[in-house]
NUVEXVO-268463 format. One record per residue: residue in one letter; x, y, z of N, C-alpha, C in turn. Coordinates in steps of 0.05 Angstrom, whole numbers, plus 32768, in hexadecimal, padded with zeros to 4 digits. Example, Ala and Ser with C-alpha at 12.3 -4.5 7.8 and 13.67 -1.06 7.14 Angstrom:
BEGIN
+------+------+------+------+------+------+------+------+------+------+
: code :   nX :   nY :   nZ :  caX :  caY :  caZ :   cX :   cY :   cZ :
+------+------+------+------+------+------+------+------+------+------+
:    A : 8108 : 7F8E : 809C : 80F6 : 7FA6 : 809C : 8108 : 7FBE : 809C :
:    S : 8101 : 7FD3 : 808E : 8111 : 7FEB : 808F : 8102 : 8001 : 809D :
+------+------+------+------+------+------+------+------+------+------+
//
This chain:
BEGIN
+------+------+------+------+------+------+------+------+------+------+
: code :   nX :   nY :   nZ :  caX :  caY :  caZ :   cX :   cY :   cZ :
+------+------+------+------+------+------+------+------+------+------+
:    M : 72E3 : 7CE6 : 7E20 : 7301 : 7CF3 : 7E21 : 7310 : 7CD7 : 7E2A :
:    P : 7329 : 7CD1 : 7E17 : 7330 : 7CB5 : 7E22 : 7342 : 7CB9 : 7E3F :
:    D : 7342 : 7CA2 : 7E49 : 7352 : 7CA1 : 7E66 : 736D : 7CA3 : 7E62 :
:    L : 737E : 7CB0 : 7E71 : 7397 : 7CB5 : 7E75 : 739C : 7C9C : 7E88 :
:    L : 7390 : 7C9C : 7E9F : 7398 : 7C84 : 7EB2 : 7380 : 7C76 : 7EB6 :
:    R : 7382 : 7C5A : 7EB9 : 736E : 7C49 : 7EB8 : 7379 : 7C2E : 7ED1 :
:    I : 736D : 7C2E : 7EE3 : 7372 : 7C1B : 7EF7 : 735A : 7C06 : 7EFB :
:    E : 7361 : 7BEC : 7EF2 : 734C : 7BD7 : 7EF3 : 7354 : 7BBF : 7F06 :
:    Q : 733F : 7BBD : 7F1D : 733F : 7BA3 : 7F28 : 7359 : 7BA4 : 7F3D :
:    L : 7362 : 7BBE : 7F43 : 737E : 7BBD : 7F52 : 737C : 7BB2 : 7F72 :
:    S : 7390 : 7BA3 : 7F74 : 738C : 7B97 : 7F8C : 73B1 : 7B96 : 7F97 :
:    A : 73B1 : 7BA9 : 7FB0 : 73CC : 7BA6 : 7FBB : 73CF : 7BAD : 7FD4 :
:    G : 73E8 : 7BAC : 7FE2 : 73E8 : 7BB1 : 7FFF : 7405 : 7BB0 : 8006 :
:    Y : 740F : 7BAA : 8018 : 7428 : 7BA4 : 802C : 742D : 7B8B : 8038 :
:    G : 7443 : 7B7F : 802E : 7447 : 7B60 : 8036 : 742D : 7B4E : 8032 :
:    E : 7425 : 7B40 : 8045 : 7411 : 7B31 : 803B : 73F4 : 7B40 : 803F :
:    A : 73F1 : 7B53 : 8045 : 73DC : 7B69 : 804D : 73D1 : 7B71 : 8035 :
:    V : 73B6 : 7B69 : 802E : 73AB : 7B77 : 8014 : 739D : 7B96 : 801F :
:    V : 73A0 : 7BA7 : 8017 : 739A : 7BC0 : 801C : 7380 : 7BC7 : 800A :
:    L : 7389 : 7BC6 : 7FF1 : 7374 : 7BCD : 7FDE : 7367 : 7BB6 : 7FD1 :
:    S : 734F : 7BB5 : 7FCB : 7343 : 7B9E : 7FBA : 7331 : 7BAD : 7FAB :
:    G : 733C : 7B9D : 7F8D : 7325 : 7BA3 : 7F74 : 7324 : 7BC2 : 7F71 :
:    I : 7334 : 7BCF : 7F75 : 7335 : 7BEA : 7F6C : 7330 : 7BF2 : 7F4B :
:    S : 7316 : 7BFF : 7F41 : 731C : 7C07 : 7F28 : 7310 : 7C26 : 7F2A :
:    L : 7325 : 7C38 : 7F15 : 731E : 7C50 : 7F16 : 732D : 7C57 : 7EF9 :
:    S : 7323 : 7C71 : 7EF6 : 7331 : 7C7F : 7EDA : 7334 : 7C99 : 7EDB :
:    L : 7349 : 7CA5 : 7ECE : 734C : 7CC6 : 7ED3 : 7351 : 7CCF : 7EB5 :
:    A : 7345 : 7CDB : 7EA4 : 7346 : 7CEC : 7E8B : 7358 : 7CFD : 7E88 :
:    E : 7364 : 7D00 : 7E77 : 737F : 7D12 : 7E72 : 7374 : 7D2F : 7E77 :
:    G : 7385 : 7D40 : 7E89 : 7378 : 7D5D : 7E8E : 7362 : 7D5C : 7EAA :
:    E : 735F : 7D45 : 7EB2 : 7347 : 7D44 : 7ECA : 7354 : 7D3E : 7EE7 :
:    A : 7346 : 7D45 : 7EFA : 734E : 7D45 : 7F14 : 733D : 7D35 : 7F24 :
:    L : 734D : 7D1F : 7F37 : 7339 : 7D0E : 7F45 : 733E : 7D0F : 7F66 :
:    A : 732C : 7D1C : 7F72 : 7330 : 7D1A : 7F92 : 732E : 7CFB : 7F99 :
:    L : 733B : 7CED : 7FA9 : 733F : 7CD3 : 7FB4 : 733C : 7CD9 : 7FD5 :
:    L : 7320 : 7CD2 : 7FDC : 7319 : 7CD9 : 7FF7 : 7317 : 7CC2 : 8004 :
:    G : 7311 : 7CBF : 8026 : 730C : 7CAB : 8034 : 7319 : 7CB4 : 8053 :
:    R : 730D : 7CA9 : 8065 : 7318 : 7CAB : 807F : 7332 : 7CA0 : 807B :
:    N : 733D : 7CA5 : 8097 : 735C : 7CA0 : 809D : 7361 : 7C79 : 8098 :
:    G : 7372 : 7C73 : 808D : 7375 : 7C51 : 808F : 7369 : 7C47 : 807E :
:    M : 7357 : 7C52 : 8066 : 7347 : 7C44 : 805A : 7354 : 7C3F : 803C :
:    G : 736D : 7C46 : 8036 : 737C : 7C3B : 8021 : 7386 : 7C4E : 8007 :
:    K : 737B : 7C6B : 8010 : 7382 : 7C81 : 7FFF : 739F : 7C85 : 7FF5 :
:    T : 73B5 : 7C86 : 8007 : 73CE : 7C7E : 8008 : 73D7 : 7C6F : 7FFA :
:    T : 73CD : 7C54 : 8003 : 73D7 : 7C3C : 7FF6 : 73D1 : 7C3D : 7FDC :
:    L : 73BB : 7C47 : 7FCD : 73BB : 7C49 : 7FB4 : 73C8 : 7C57 : 7FA3 :
:    I : 73D3 : 7C6D : 7FAD : 73E2 : 7C84 : 7FA0 : 7400 : 7C6D : 7FA0 :
:    N : 7407 : 7C66 : 7FBA : 741F : 7C5A : 7FBA : 741F : 7C48 : 7FA2 :
:    T : 740A : 7C31 : 7FA3 : 7406 : 7C20 : 7F8E : 740D : 7C2A : 7F6C :
:    I : 73FF : 7C40 : 7F69 : 7407 : 7C52 : 7F49 : 7422 : 7C57 : 7F4C :
:    V : 742F : 7C5E : 7F65 : 744B : 7C63 : 7F61 : 745D : 7C4A : 7F61 :
:    G : 7451 : 7C3A : 7F6B : 7462 : 7C1E : 7F67 : 7472 : 7C13 : 7F82 :
:    V : 7465 : 7C1B : 7F9B : 7475 : 7C1B : 7FB0 : 746E : 7C07 : 7FC9 :
:    T : 7452 : 7BF4 : 7FBC : 7446 : 7BE4 : 7FD0 : 7445 : 7BC4 : 7FBF :
:    R : 743E : 7BB7 : 7FCF : 743D : 7B98 : 7FC1 : 7420 : 7B95 : 7FB0 :
:    F : 7427 : 7B90 : 7F94 : 7414 : 7B89 : 7F82 : 740C : 7B6D : 7F7C :
:    F : 73EE : 7B6E : 7F86 : 73E1 : 7B50 : 7F83 : 73D4 : 7B4B : 7F6C :
:    S : 73C0 : 7B60 : 7F61 : 73B5 : 7B5C : 7F48 : 73AC : 7B75 : 7F3A :
:    G : 73A4 : 7B70 : 7F20 : 7397 : 7B8D : 7F14 : 73AC : 7B99 : 7EFD :
:    T : 73A0 : 7BB0 : 7EF9 : 73B4 : 7BBC : 7EE3 : 73B3 : 7BDD : 7EE7 :
:    I : 73C8 : 7BE8 : 7EE2 : 73C6 : 7C02 : 7EE2 : 73D6 : 7C0B : 7ECB :
:    M : 73C7 : 7C19 : 7EB9 : 73CF : 7C1F : 7E9E : 73CE : 7C42 : 7E9D :
:    L : 73E4 : 7C53 : 7E92 : 73ED : 7C6B : 7E8E : 73EC : 7C72 : 7E73 :
:    D : 73DA : 7C81 : 7E62 : 73DD : 7C85 : 7E48 : 73E5 : 7C6E : 7E37 :
:    G : 73D7 : 7C51 : 7E41 : 73E3 : 7C3C : 7E2B : 73F8 : 7C2B : 7E34 :
:    V : 7408 : 7C39 : 7E4B : 741A : 7C2A : 7E58 : 7418 : 7C18 : 7E6C :
:    N : 741A : 7BFE : 7E6F : 7411 : 7BF7 : 7E84 : 7429 : 7BF6 : 7E9B :
:    L : 7422 : 7C07 : 7EAE : 7438 : 7C07 : 7EC9 : 7436 : 7BF0 : 7ED6 :
:    T : 7425 : 7BDE : 7EDA : 741E : 7BCD : 7EF0 : 743D : 7BBD : 7EFD :
:    R : 744B : 7BB7 : 7EEA : 7462 : 7BA9 : 7EEF : 747F : 7BBA : 7EF4 :
:    L : 7479 : 7BD5 : 7EE8 : 7494 : 7BE3 : 7EEC : 749A : 7BEF : 7F00 :
:    R : 74B6 : 7BF2 : 7F06 : 74C3 : 7C01 : 7F1C : 74BC : 7C1E : 7F24 :
:    P : 74B9 : 7C27 : 7F3E : 74B1 : 7C42 : 7F3B : 74BB : 7C59 : 7F30 :
:    D : 74DC : 7C52 : 7F2A : 74E9 : 7C61 : 7F13 : 74E1 : 7C65 : 7EFB :
:    Q : 74D7 : 7C4F : 7EF2 : 74CA : 7C46 : 7ED5 : 74AE : 7C58 : 7ED0 :
:    R : 749E : 7C59 : 7EEB : 7487 : 7C5E : 7EEF : 748A : 7C7C : 7EEB :
:    A : 749E : 7C89 : 7EF6 : 74A4 : 7CA2 : 7EF5 : 74AA : 7CB4 : 7EDB :
:    H : 74BF : 7C9D : 7ECE : 74C1 : 7CA5 : 7EB4 : 74AD : 7CA6 : 7E9A :
:    A : 7496 : 7C91 : 7EA8 : 7482 : 7C90 : 7E91 : 7472 : 7CA5 : 7E95 :
:    G : 7473 : 7CB6 : 7EAD : 745E : 7CD1 : 7EAF : 7455 : 7CCE : 7ECF :
:    V : 7457 : 7CC0 : 7EDC : 7448 : 7CC1 : 7EF7 : 745B : 7CD4 : 7F0B :
:    G : 744B : 7CEA : 7F10 : 745A : 7CFF : 7F20 : 744C : 7CFB : 7F3F :
:    W : 745F : 7CFC : 7F55 : 7456 : 7CF2 : 7F6D : 745E : 7D0A : 7F87 :
:    V : 744A : 7D11 : 7F94 : 744E : 7D23 : 7FA9 : 7449 : 7D14 : 7FC6 :
:    P : 7458 : 7D04 : 7FD0 : 7453 : 7CF5 : 7FEB : 744D : 7D0C : 8005 :
:    Q : 7442 : 7D00 : 8015 : 743E : 7D09 : 802D : 745E : 7D12 : 803A :
:    E : 7470 : 7D00 : 8035 : 7486 : 7D09 : 8040 : 7497 : 7D1D : 8030 :
:    R : 748C : 7D26 : 8021 : 7497 : 7D40 : 800A : 74B1 : 7D38 : 7FFE :
:    N : 74BF : 7D28 : 800E : 74D7 : 7D1F : 7FFC : 74ED : 7D37 : 7FEE :
:    I : 74EB : 7D48 : 7FFA : 74FD : 7D5B : 7FEB : 751C : 7D5C : 7FF9 :
:    F : 752F : 7D68 : 7FE8 : 7546 : 7D61 : 7FF2 : 754A : 7D7A : 7FFD :
:    K : 7554 : 7D72 : 801E : 7553 : 7D92 : 8032 : 756D : 7D93 : 8032 :
:    S : 7581 : 7D85 : 8026 : 759B : 7D8E : 8024 : 75A6 : 7DA0 : 8009 :
:    L : 7593 : 7DA4 : 7FF8 : 7593 : 7DB0 : 7FE0 : 7585 : 7DC9 : 7FDA :
:    T : 758B : 7DDC : 7FD0 : 757A : 7DF8 : 7FD1 : 7565 : 7DEF : 7FBD :
:    V : 754A : 7DFA : 7FC0 : 7533 : 7E01 : 7FB3 : 753B : 7DFD : 7F92 :
:    H : 754B : 7E0B : 7F88 : 7553 : 7E08 : 7F6D : 7562 : 7DF2 : 7F60 :
:    E : 7570 : 7DE5 : 7F7C : 757C : 7DCA : 7F72 : 756E : 7DB3 : 7F77 :
:    N : 7559 : 7DB8 : 7F87 : 7545 : 7D9E : 7F89 : 7536 : 7D9E : 7F6F :
:    L : 7530 : 7DB7 : 7F62 : 7521 : 7DB6 : 7F4A : 7532 : 7DA5 : 7F32 :
:    T : 7541 : 7DB9 : 7F31 : 755A : 7DB0 : 7F17 : 7564 : 7D94 : 7F18 :
:    A : 7564 : 7D83 : 7F32 : 7572 : 7D70 : 7F36 : 755C : 7D56 : 7F2D :
:    V : 7543 : 7D5F : 7F28 : 752A : 7D4C : 7F1A : 7523 : 7D4F : 7F05 :
:    A : 7528 : 7D68 : 7EF7 : 7518 : 7D75 : 7EE0 : 751C : 7D65 : 7EC9 :
:    Q : 7505 : 7D65 : 7EBB : 7506 : 7D52 : 7E9E : 74FA : 7D69 : 7E8A :
:    P : 7500 : 7D66 : 7E73 : 74F7 : 7D7C : 7E60 : 74D9 : 7D78 : 7E5E :
:    G : 74D2 : 7D93 : 7E55 : 74B4 : 7D94 : 7E54 : 74A4 : 7DB3 : 7E5E :
:    A : 7490 : 7DB5 : 7E5F : 7485 : 7DD0 : 7E60 : 7489 : 7DDE : 7E7D :
:    W : 7490 : 7DCA : 7E96 : 7493 : 7DD3 : 7EAD : 74AE : 7DD5 : 7EB6 :
:    T : 74BE : 7DEF : 7EAB : 74D4 : 7DF3 : 7EB5 : 74D1 : 7E00 : 7ECB :
:    T : 74F3 : 7E0C : 7ED7 : 74F3 : 7E15 : 7EF2 : 74E9 : 7E32 : 7EF0 :
:    D : 74EA : 7E3E : 7EDC : 74DB : 7E5D : 7EDC : 74BD : 7E57 : 7EDB :
:    K : 74B2 : 7E44 : 7ED1 : 7494 : 7E48 : 7ED2 : 7490 : 7E3B : 7EF1 :
:    I : 749F : 7E2D : 7EFD : 7493 : 7E23 : 7F14 : 749C : 7E3D : 7F2C :
:    Y : 74AD : 7E4F : 7F28 : 74B2 : 7E67 : 7F39 : 749D : 7E7E : 7F2E :
:    T : 7494 : 7E78 : 7F1D : 7476 : 7E8D : 7F12 : 745F : 7E80 : 7F25 :
:    M : 745C : 7E65 : 7F24 : 744A : 7E57 : 7F31 : 744A : 7E5B : 7F51 :
:    F : 7461 : 7E5D : 7F56 : 7467 : 7E57 : 7F76 : 7478 : 7E75 : 7F81 :
:    P : 7472 : 7E8A : 7F7D : 7485 : 7E9E : 7F80 : 7499 : 7E9E : 7F9B :
:    R : 748D : 7E8E : 7FB2 : 7499 : 7E8A : 7FCB : 74B5 : 7E7F : 7FC5 :
:    L : 74B8 : 7E67 : 7FB0 : 74C8 : 7E55 : 7FAC : 74DD : 7E6C : 7F9A :
:    G : 74D6 : 7E7B : 7F88 : 74E7 : 7E88 : 7F7C : 74F9 : 7EA1 : 7F8F :
:    E : 74E4 : 7EA2 : 7FA2 : 74F6 : 7EB8 : 7FB9 : 7504 : 7EB0 : 7FC8 :
:    R : 7506 : 7E8E : 7FCB : 7518 : 7E7F : 7FDB : 7525 : 7E68 : 7FC7 :
:    R : 7528 : 7E71 : 7FAE : 753A : 7E5B : 7FA0 : 7553 : 7E50 : 7FA6 :
:    Q : 7565 : 7E62 : 7FBA : 757C : 7E5F : 7FC0 : 757B : 7E53 : 7FDF :
:    N : 7565 : 7E55 : 7FEA : 7565 : 7E4A : 8009 : 7560 : 7E2A : 8005 :
:    L : 756E : 7E20 : 8018 : 7567 : 7E04 : 801D : 7554 : 7DF3 : 8022 :
:    G : 754D : 7DE1 : 801A : 7536 : 7DD1 : 8021 : 7531 : 7DCF : 8040 :
:    N : 7540 : 7DCE : 8052 : 753D : 7DD0 : 806C : 7535 : 7DEA : 807B :
:    Q : 753C : 7DFC : 8067 : 753B : 7E1A : 8072 : 7517 : 7E25 : 806E :
:    L : 750A : 7E15 : 805B : 74F0 : 7E1C : 8052 : 74DB : 7E16 : 806D :
:    S : 74C4 : 7E21 : 8065 : 74B1 : 7E1D : 807A : 74A2 : 7E02 : 8075 :
:    G : 748D : 7DF5 : 807E : 7484 : 7DE3 : 807B : 7470 : 7DE3 : 8060 :
:    G : 7463 : 7DF8 : 805B : 7456 : 7DFF : 8044 : 7469 : 7E07 : 802C :
:    E : 747D : 7E11 : 8030 : 7491 : 7E15 : 8019 : 749D : 7DF9 : 8014 :
:    Q : 749F : 7DE9 : 8028 : 74AB : 7DCD : 801C : 7497 : 7DB9 : 800E :
:    Q : 747B : 7DBF : 8016 : 7466 : 7DB3 : 7FFF : 7466 : 7DBC : 7FE7 :
:    M : 7466 : 7DDC : 7FE5 : 7469 : 7DE2 : 7FCB : 7480 : 7DDC : 7FB9 :
:    L : 749B : 7DD5 : 7FC6 : 74B1 : 7DCB : 7FB8 : 74A8 : 7DB0 : 7FAF :
:    A : 749D : 7DA1 : 7FC5 : 7498 : 7D82 : 7FBE : 7484 : 7D84 : 7FA2 :
:    V : 746F : 7D90 : 7FA1 : 7462 : 7D95 : 7F8B : 7470 : 7D9D : 7F6F :
:    A : 747F : 7DB3 : 7F77 : 7492 : 7DBD : 7F62 : 74A8 : 7DA4 : 7F57 :
:    R : 74AA : 7D98 : 7F65 : 74C1 : 7D7F : 7F59 : 74AB : 7D6D : 7F4D :
:    A : 7497 : 7D63 : 7F51 : 748B : 7D58 : 7F42 : 7486 : 7D60 : 7F27 :
:    L : 747D : 7D7B : 7F26 : 7479 : 7D87 : 7F14 : 748C : 7D89 : 7EFF :
:    V : 74A7 : 7D8F : 7F04 : 74BC : 7D90 : 7EF2 : 74C2 : 7D74 : 7EE3 :
:    L : 74B8 : 7D5F : 7EEA : 74BB : 7D48 : 7EE2 : 74AD : 7D48 : 7ECC :
:    N : 7496 : 7D58 : 7EC4 : 7489 : 7D5C : 7EB3 : 747D : 7D40 : 7EAF :
:    P : 7466 : 7D38 : 7EC1 : 7459 : 7D20 : 7EC0 : 743E : 7D25 : 7EB1 :
:    R : 7439 : 7D10 : 7EAE : 7421 : 7D0C : 7EA1 : 7402 : 7D0C : 7EB2 :
:    V : 7409 : 7D02 : 7ECD : 73F3 : 7D02 : 7EE1 : 7402 : 7D06 : 7EFD :
:    M : 73FA : 7D19 : 7F0E : 7407 : 7D1C : 7F29 : 73F2 : 7D13 : 7F3E :
:    L : 7401 : 7D03 : 7F4F : 73F7 : 7CF4 : 7F69 : 7405 : 7D0A : 7F7E :
:    L : 73EA : 7D13 : 7F90 : 73F0 : 7D25 : 7FA8 : 73DF : 7D14 : 7FBD :
:    D : 73F4 : 7D11 : 7FD3 : 73EF : 7D04 : 7FE7 : 73E9 : 7D1D : 7FFE :
:    E : 73CE : 7D26 : 8001 : 73CB : 7D35 : 801E : 73DC : 7D4E : 8018 :
:    P : 73DA : 7D5D : 8005 : 73EB : 7D74 : 8002 : 73EC : 7D87 : 8011 :
:    L : 73D6 : 7D8B : 8023 : 73CC : 7DA3 : 8033 : 73CE : 7D96 : 8052 :
:    E : 73D7 : 7D80 : 8055 : 73D6 : 7D79 : 8071 : 73EE : 7D8B : 8085 :
:    G : 73DD : 7D92 : 8095 : 73F4 : 7DA0 : 80AA : 73FE : 7DBA : 80A0 :
:    L : 73EF : 7DC7 : 808C : 73F9 : 7DE0 : 8083 : 73E7 : 7DF7 : 8090 :
:    A : 73F2 : 7E12 : 8097 : 73E2 : 7E29 : 80A2 : 73CB : 7E2F : 808C :
:    P : 73B4 : 7E38 : 8099 : 73A1 : 7E3F : 8080 : 73A6 : 7E49 : 806F :
:    I : 73B5 : 7E68 : 806E : 73BF : 7E77 : 805B : 73CE : 7E68 : 8047 :
:    I : 73E2 : 7E53 : 804F : 73ED : 7E40 : 8038 : 73DC : 7E31 : 802D :
:    V : 73CA : 7E25 : 8039 : 73B7 : 7E19 : 802D : 73AC : 7E22 : 8019 :
:    D : 73A0 : 7E3D : 801C : 7397 : 7E4C : 8008 : 73A6 : 7E52 : 7FF3 :
:    E : 73BD : 7E57 : 7FF3 : 73D0 : 7E5B : 7FE3 : 73D6 : 7E47 : 7FD0 :
:    L : 73DA : 7E27 : 7FE1 : 73DF : 7E18 : 7FCC : 73C8 : 7E0C : 7FC2 :
:    L : 73B4 : 7E10 : 7FC9 : 73A1 : 7E05 : 7FBF : 7396 : 7E16 : 7FA5 :
:    A : 739F : 7E33 : 7FA2 : 739C : 7E40 : 7F91 : 73AF : 7E33 : 7F78 :
:    A : 73C5 : 7E33 : 7F82 : 73D8 : 7E28 : 7F71 : 73D3 : 7E0B : 7F5F :
:    L : 73C6 : 7DF9 : 7F73 : 73B9 : 7DE4 : 7F62 : 73A7 : 7DE7 : 7F53 :
:    R : 7398 : 7DF8 : 7F5D : 7381 : 7DFA : 7F46 : 738A : 7E04 : 7F2F :
:    R : 73A2 : 7E15 : 7F2B : 73AC : 7E25 : 7F12 : 73B9 : 7E0E : 7F01 :
:    I : 73C7 : 7DFA : 7F14 : 73D6 : 7DE5 : 7F03 : 73C1 : 7DD4 : 7EF8 :
:    I : 73AB : 7DCB : 7F07 : 7396 : 7DB8 : 7EFB : 7389 : 7DCC : 7EE8 :
:    R : 7377 : 7DDC : 7EEF : 7366 : 7DE7 : 7EDC : 7371 : 7DFA : 7EC3 :
:    D : 7383 : 7E0D : 7EC8 : 7390 : 7E18 : 7EBA : 73AB : 7E0B : 7E9F :
:    E : 73B6 : 7DF8 : 7EAF : 73CD : 7DE9 : 7EA2 : 73C3 : 7DD2 : 7E9E :
:    G : 73AB : 7DC7 : 7EA3 : 73A0 : 7DAB : 7E99 : 73B2 : 7D96 : 7EA7 :
:    M : 73BB : 7D96 : 7EBF : 73CD : 7D79 : 7EC7 : 73BA : 7D66 : 7ED3 :
:    S : 73BB : 7D51 : 7EC6 : 73A8 : 7D3D : 7ED3 : 73B6 : 7D32 : 7EF1 :
:    A : 73A9 : 7D2F : 7F02 : 73AF : 7D29 : 7F26 : 7397 : 7D1B : 7F30 :
:    I : 73A0 : 7D0B : 7F42 : 7396 : 7D03 : 7F59 : 739C : 7D10 : 7F76 :
:    L : 7385 : 7D19 : 7F81 : 7392 : 7D22 : 7F9C : 7386 : 7D18 : 7FB5 :
:    V : 7394 : 7D0B : 7FC5 : 738B : 7D04 : 7FDA : 7388 : 7D16 : 7FF2 :
:    E : 736F : 7D1D : 7FFE : 736E : 7D30 : 8011 : 735C : 7D2D : 802B :
:    Q : 7362 : 7D37 : 8044 : 734D : 7D2E : 8054 : 7337 : 7D42 : 8050 :
:    N : 733E : 7D5F : 8048 : 7330 : 7D76 : 804B : 7319 : 7D71 : 8030 :
:    A : 7305 : 7D61 : 802D : 72F9 : 7D5F : 8013 : 72EA : 7D72 : 8007 :
:    K : 72DC : 7D86 : 8016 : 72D2 : 7D9E : 800A : 72EA : 7DAE : 7FFA :
:    K : 72FD : 7DB3 : 8006 : 7314 : 7DC6 : 7FFA : 7319 : 7DB6 : 7FE3 :
:    I : 7322 : 7DA0 : 7FE3 : 732F : 7D90 : 7FCF : 7316 : 7D86 : 7FB8 :
:    L : 72FE : 7D89 : 7FBC : 72EC : 7D81 : 7FA9 : 72E9 : 7D9C : 7F99 :
:    G : 72EC : 7DB5 : 7F9E : 72F0 : 7DC8 : 7F95 : 7300 : 7DCA : 7F7A :
:    V : 7316 : 7DBC : 7F7B : 732C : 7DBC : 7F68 : 732C : 7DA7 : 7F56 :
:    T : 731E : 7D8E : 7F5E : 731A : 7D79 : 7F4D : 7305 : 7D79 : 7F3B :
:    D : 72FD : 7D62 : 7F27 : 72EF : 7D5E : 7F16 : 72DC : 7D47 : 7F24 :
:    H : 72E6 : 7D32 : 7F2A : 72D8 : 7D18 : 7F32 : 72E4 : 7D0E : 7F4E :
:    A : 72D7 : 7D03 : 7F5B : 72DD : 7CF5 : 7F78 : 72D7 : 7CDB : 7F80 :
:    V : 72E6 : 7CCC : 7F85 : 72E6 : 7CB2 : 7F91 : 72E9 : 7CB2 : 7FB0 :
:    I : 72D8 : 7CA2 : 7FBF : 72DA : 7C9A : 7FDC : 72E7 : 7C80 : 7FDF :
:    I : 72F8 : 7C7C : 7FED : 7300 : 7C5B : 7FF0 : 72FC : 7C51 : 8012 :
:    E : 72F3 : 7C3E : 8016 : 72EB : 7C31 : 8030 : 72F6 : 7C16 : 8030 :
:    R : 7307 : 7C10 : 8042 : 7316 : 7BFC : 8044 : 7321 : 7BEE : 8028 :
:    G : 732C : 7BFB : 801A : 733A : 7BF9 : 8003 : 732C : 7BF4 : 7FED :
:    A : 7313 : 7BFE : 7FE9 : 7300 : 7BFB : 7FD4 : 72F4 : 7C13 : 7FCF :
:    V : 72E9 : 7C16 : 7FBA : 72DD : 7C32 : 7FAE : 72C1 : 7C2C : 7FB8 :
:    V : 72B8 : 7C42 : 7FC9 : 7299 : 7C3A : 7FD2 : 7286 : 7C52 : 7FC2 :
:    H : 7292 : 7C66 : 7FBD : 7283 : 7C80 : 7FAF : 7296 : 7C88 : 7F9F :
:    A : 7282 : 7C92 : 7F87 : 7298 : 7CA3 : 7F6C : 727D : 7CB9 : 7F63 :
:    A : 7289 : 7CCC : 7F63 : 7275 : 7CE4 : 7F59 : 7287 : 7CFC : 7F4B :
:    E : 727B : 7D0D : 7F3D : 7287 : 7D28 : 7F35 : 728A : 7D37 : 7F50 :
:    S : 729F : 7D4C : 7F51 : 72A7 : 7D55 : 7F6C : 7292 : 7D63 : 7F73 :
:    P : 7286 : 7D79 : 7F5C : 7273 : 7D86 : 7F6A : 7259 : 7D7E : 7F72 :
:    T : 7252 : 7D65 : 7F66 : 723B : 7D55 : 7F74 : 7243 : 7D4B : 7F8D :
:    L : 7260 : 7D49 : 7F93 : 7266 : 7D37 : 7FB1 : 7263 : 7D4C : 7FC3 :
:    L : 726C : 7D66 : 7FB4 : 7270 : 7D7C : 7FC7 : 7258 : 7D84 : 7FD6 :
:    N : 723D : 7D7E : 7FC5 : 7226 : 7D89 : 7FD2 : 7216 : 7D70 : 7FDA :
:    D : 7222 : 7D53 : 7FDB : 7215 : 7D42 : 7FE6 : 721B : 7D40 : 8003 :
:    R : 7206 : 7D4E : 8016 : 720F : 7D49 : 802B : 720E : 7D28 : 803A :
:    A : 71FE : 7D1D : 8035 : 71F6 : 7D00 : 803A : 720E : 7CF6 : 8036 :
:    A : 721E : 7CF4 : 8021 : 7230 : 7CE5 : 8015 : 7250 : 7CE9 : 8023 :
:    L : 724C : 7D05 : 802B : 7266 : 7D10 : 8039 : 7265 : 7D05 : 8052 :
:    E : 724E : 7D09 : 8061 : 7249 : 7CFE : 807D : 724E : 7CE2 : 807F :
:    L : 723E : 7CD2 : 806E : 7241 : 7CB5 : 8070 : 725D : 7CAB : 806E :
:    H : 726C : 7CB4 : 8059 : 7286 : 7CA9 : 804D : 72A3 : 7CB4 : 8060 :
:    L : 729B : 7CD2 : 8063 : 72B2 : 7CDF : 8070 : 72AD : 7CEC : 8085 :
:    G : 7296 : 7CE8 : 8090 : 7290 : 7CF2 : 80AA : 7296 : 7D15 : 80AA :
:    V : 7292 : 7D20 : 8095 : 728A : 7D3E : 808F : 7272 : 7D4B : 8096 :
:    T : 7273 : 7D5E : 80A9 : 7257 : 7D6E : 80A9 : 725C : 7D86 : 80A2 :
:    D : 724D : 7D96 : 80A7 : 724B : 7DB7 : 80A0 : 7264 : 7DC4 : 80AB :
:    S : 7265 : 7DB8 : 80C6 : 727D : 7DC4 : 80D4 : 729C : 7DB7 : 80D0 :
:    G : 729F : 7DAC : 80BF : 72B5 : 7D9E : 80B3 : 72B7 : 7D80 : 80B3 :
:    P : 72CF : 7D72 : 80B3 : 72D0 : 7D54 : 80B5 : 72D2 : 7D51 : 80D8 :
:    R : 72C2 : 7D35 : 80DC : 72CE : 7D26 : 80F6 : 72EB : 7D22 : 80F4 :
:    R : 72F2 : 7D1E : 810D : 730D : 7D13 : 8110 : 7312 : 7CF6 : 811B :
:    F : 7320 : 7CE6 : 8108 : 731D : 7CC5 : 8109 : 7338 : 7CBD : 8115 :
:    G : 734B : 7CD0 : 811B : 7364 : 7CC3 : 8121 : 7376 : 7CCE : 8109 :
:    R : 7393 : 7CC8 : 8110 : 73A7 : 7CCF : 80FA : 73AE : 7CBA : 80EC :
:    K : 73A3 : 7C9F : 80EE : 73B2 : 7C86 : 80E0 : 73B4 : 7C8A : 80BF :
:    K : 73CC : 7C86 : 80B6 : 73CC : 7C88 : 809A : 73C7 : 7C65 : 8089 :
:    A : 73B9 : 7C6A : 8070 : 73BB : 7C4C : 8062 : 73CC : 7C50 : 8051 :
+------+------+------+------+------+------+------+------+------+------+
//
């Protein structure tokens, strides 16, 4: 299957600091990639670099044959990059429906389809963004990326800080978006065991470089790799602080 997204020898960072060093990875159309690693290792920086909000040093980013490397963030969005940042970036002074229609682009993902995928948003379509719970705001952030009808979605820790029942609900929606709807996606997440059940492949980043790559089911059952690179034990992940990369 041809690559939809291909990153080759990418180096990027902030100011004079090089955070990513020579990263290469690819994503086929209709597949999902789990981007894993301890806090501060470069996961968010990689997402931000694909979006175009870091300092580029070298390498290439290709999306469906289009070279994104020198494009502005808005041009990358028009080329098909959908982004769900940690900060969510919803318009809190607009209603749910206005949040969606303000950014919607023609395509399969319409507001009606969004409300079918996320019934909570349908029920609250006239509520303002600041009247939503944290879980509902995260659903709206995902929905705003979907109505752009992107070629690939980048989700930066979409489950962070959510109640367990909302985590399960959002994971089920992401599984349908990826598995049933065929959306290509890269997901950054601290809870490796949850996200590996949604994705096809996984890469682990340490100090801005890829140190391990595997199919998601293989990594899910590789206790040694999970412990070595992520500190994940049978009882769950160890805590290494909250510093973000």
